[in-house]
Phi, psi and omega in degrees: 000315180296320179296319180295320180293322177295319180295319179297319178296318181296321179287329183281321181226163179281103181205159181289139174281357180120161184284343183261152177276088182057227180275358183285146178279048182232133180266140177302321184302310180294320180297320180292320177296314179298319179295319180298319179296313181297314179296319181297316179296317180298315181294313181296325177296318177298315180295324179298316178299320180296327181268003179075026178259141180302115183294339178297331177298322181292319178298318179292318180297324182302321179297315178300317184292316180295315182296328182265319189289315184294312176298322180294322178296320179289316180299318179301313181295313182298323181301323181269352178236035188301324180301329181288331186252346185303321181260008180219064186299339179297337181274355184302323183257005185276066181291342178291346174272003185094177177096051170232151184243124184297328179295326175294320178296318180295317179297311180297318179294323179295316178298315179297319181293324177297316179295316180300316181297319180295315182293325183262003179053053177238138178303127179301318185292333174295314177296317182299320179294323181286333181271332187306311179299321178294323180297311183290326176293319177298323177295321178297320179289314185297330180300334179289343172297325176296325178298310183293333178271359183053054181221175178056041176260173185254201183291164177302146180205159174243018179297154183304330181264023181303149183252125177280130178244125178302153184306319184294339183264353184283143181289154178305137180090354181233019183293342180281347179265143180254331188240141186222163176296128176279072185296334175299322180291317178304313183290323178298315179294319177300315181296324176296323176296318177295319177301314179299318179299314181296321180292321176298314179298319181299310185285330172295323178295324178296328179271000180075030183233078347274166175296133183268134175278153180302131180103347185299313184294316182293320179292323176296319175302313181303313183293309187290315178298316184295324177300313180294317183296326182298311184283327178292322180300330179295341179270340188285158182246002183236028184297144169290131188242150169230094189066230180274359187263138172278116186303317183298326178289321177297313180295325178296319178297321176296317179298318178298316181296313181298314181296316181294317179297319179297318180291323175296322178297319184288318191254293179302320179273347176055050178238167176262152180284144175298146184221169181279345175226152177278162178300320180297316178298317182295317180295318179295318179295322179295320178296319179297317179297321180294318179296318180295322179294317180297320181292323180292338182268351180287000000 
């Protein structure tokens, strides 16, 4: 009876059917994260083949990214919400309940990718470009985890696409409101638009229209994602705060600045981005990997 009433409510209004997949002991949040990782690895491997990059590098890098990004995303969130977890340490690792920050994941993943690139003598910006479309697509998928958890919504609204939030999930002082901005949906749709842009740039670059310099896709991702996140964050009611500042908006402004400066460096100034390995080192390492592959196949 309770399941039928929840289903009827979900069909009648835009609202979450709950964090669990029906009667199964599986949470939507975890399933969506796992799906995003699998789809991302598959896509980046495909893009690597298109660019003539050894796809095994992407498979190896994926392990580094998952091991670093997910804990970093959780640590980042917990650091800014420490009061919530200080007296409940059992929740520190319960990411299936929500509470991870994409900016923490990006930071952790970037550090891991820099180390990976240095150890494997691969240009960091080459890897970053191959991962960027998968990253933004994964973010678009992952945002739906917020929907199923009834979290990451915005201010009250009466717009036609308003999201119903159950009483228990409403923030203090807003229990009299039933409908809120579905900011998770706004960001998911925005991210899909950024993904489409990156894919268009990638395939135009393969045709040389125009030829893309290393780092272009990742820097474009930084600018475009950060622009959307900045304005969407202004609608949210659960922002991580540092005093009066919304952390995500501050980090978004930094991302926009880094991306814009990097693109100006690449194109108007016609320079290459600094990297952890030189072109000569990368070419020599690529030749060695190719020789080792040929010998293993003999």
